[in-house]
C-alpha positions in Angstrom: 11.6 14.8 -5.0 11.3 14.4 -1.5 8.6 13.7 0.4 7.6 16.9 1.6 8.0 18.6 -1.7 6.0 15.5 -3.1 3.0 16.1 -0.8 2.9 19.5 -1.8 3.1 19.3 -5.5 -0.3 17.0 -4.9 -2.1 19.0 -2.9 -1.4 21.5 -5.9 -2.0 19.1 -8.3 -5.4 18.5 -6.6 -6.4 22.2 -6.5 -6.1 22.6 -9.9 -7.6 19.9 -11.1 -11.1 20.2 -8.7 -11.4 23.6 -9.9 -11.1 22.0 -14.2 -13.8 19.3 -12.7 -10.7 16.5 -13.7 -9.7 13.7 -11.7 -6.1 12.6 -10.3 -4.4 9.6 -9.5 -2.0 8.4 -7.7 0.2 5.4 -8.2 2.4 4.3 -5.3 5.5 1.7 -6.2 7.3 -0.3 -3.5 10.0 -2.4 -5.3 9.7 -6.1 -4.2 12.2 -8.0 -1.7 14.6 -4.6 -1.3 15.7 -5.4 2.0 17.3 -8.8 0.6 18.9 -6.7 -2.4 21.0 -4.6 0.4 21.0 -7.5 2.6 23.0 -9.7 -0.3 24.7 -6.7 -2.7 25.0 -3.9 -0.2 23.6 -0.4 0.7 25.5 1.3 -2.3 23.7 -1.8 -4.8 20.5 -0.8 -4.2 20.9 2.4 -4.5 22.1 2.1 -7.8 18.7 0.0 -8.1 16.5 3.0 -6.7 18.3 5.2 -9.1 18.0 2.7 -12.2 13.8 2.6 -11.7 13.6 6.5 -12.4 14.5 6.5 -16.1 11.7 3.4 -16.6 8.9 5.7 -14.3 9.9 9.1 -15.9 9.7 7.3 -19.8 5.4 6.8 -19.0 5.1 9.9 -17.8 3.7 13.2 -19.2 5.3 17.1 -18.4 3.0 17.6 -16.1 3.3 14.0 -14.2 5.2 14.2 -10.9 6.9 11.3 -9.2 9.1 11.5 -6.1 10.3 9.4 -3.2 8.4 8.5 -0.4 10.5 6.9 1.8 12.7 3.9 1.7 12.1 1.8 -1.7 8.6 3.5 -2.0 7.9 6.2 -4.8 4.5 7.5 -5.6 3.4 9.1 -9.1 1.2 11.5 -9.3 -0.7 11.3 -12.6 -2.5 14.8 -13.3 -5.8 14.7 -15.2 -5.4 11.0 -14.9 -9.1 8.8 -14.0 -8.8 5.4 -12.7 -9.1 4.0 -16.8 -6.0 5.7 -17.9 -3.9 5.3 -14.6 -4.3 1.3 -14.7 -2.2 1.0 -18.3 0.3 3.6 -17.2 0.3 1.3 -14.1 1.0 -1.5 -15.6 3.4 -0.4 -17.9 5.4 1.5 -15.4 5.5 -2.5 -13.7 7.1 -4.1 -16.9 9.7 -2.1 -17.3 11.1 -2.1 -13.7 10.5 -5.8 -14.4 13.2 -5.6 -17.4 15.6 -3.3 -15.4 19.4 -4.8 -15.0 21.4 -3.2 -12.5 25.0 -4.2 -12.8 27.0 -4.1 -9.2 30.6 -5.5 -8.4 30.4 -8.1 -11.4 26.4 -9.0 -10.5 23.4 -8.2 -12.4 20.7 -7.3 -10.4 17.2 -7.6 -11.4 14.0 -7.2 -9.0 10.5 -6.3 -9.5 7.5 -3.9 -8.1 4.5 -3.8 -6.8 1.7 -0.8 -7.8 -1.6 0.3 -6.4 -3.6 3.1 -7.5 -5.8 4.8 -6.8 -8.5 7.5 -8.8 -10.2 10.4 -7.5 -12.9 9.3 -10.1 -13.1 6.3 -8.3 -13.1 7.4 -4.8 -14.4 10.4 -4.1 -10.7 11.5 -2.4 -7.9 14.0 -2.6 -4.6 14.4 -1.2 -3.1 12.1 0.7 -6.4 10.5 1.2 -5.1 9.5 -2.2 -1.6 8.1 -1.3 -2.8 6.1 1.8 -5.9 4.3 -0.6 -2.3 3.5 -3.3 -0.4 2.4 -0.3 -3.5 0.0 0.9 -3.8 -1.5 -2.6 -0.2 -1.9 -3.0 -0.2 -3.8 0.0 -2.7 -6.2 -1.4 -0.6 -6.6 -4.0 2.6 -7.7 -1.9 0.3 -10.2 0.0 -1.0 -11.5 -3.3 2.2 -12.2 -4.8 4.2 -9.1 -5.6 5.1 -7.9 -9.0 1.5 -6.9 -9.8 -0.7 -3.3 -10.1 -4.0 -3.8 -7.5 -6.6 -1.1 -8.2 -8.1 0.6 -4.5 -11.8 0.8 -4.8 -14.1 2.3 -1.7 -12.3 0.4 0.6 -11.6 -2.7 -0.8 -9.0 -3.4 -3.2 -9.2 -5.0 -6.9 -7.1 -6.7 -8.4 -6.2 -6.0 -11.6 -3.9 -9.0 -12.8 -4.7 -11.6 -15.0 -4.2 -14.6 -12.4 -7.3 -13.1 -10.3 -9.7 -13.1 -12.7 -9.6 -16.4 -13.5 
């Protein structure tokens, strides 16, 4: 799904969730050091990596959830009816699955990781693209903190969710 279709589906999901008194969560995934993959192995290898992450993501989703490419190496997942407590372990499992992906390209094995930002309406009181914006800010915090981790957005601040930050 492209960005425009994704936002339309997000808006529809938000309308349904609000009408039913349910939360909604958004995951913002960004592949770590993706430019390096393209520069080192070529754009065909980069495209293969983008295709390779879809199945690991979808394996953690329900039929009611939506995934779409937001831009470049960025993907957004809409978790209908999910609160922050439900979204966080899903994001962690997706991150782990992607870290285990290996793409064979031109006799090479390419591995990579992703950073994920999580934003949920029950914690933030925002909906639609505001959730995407908060999840995007959280993914940037994950990247600044070292990549290959999940960060939860919270009231304009970003709360670390990895074990290292709790030590």
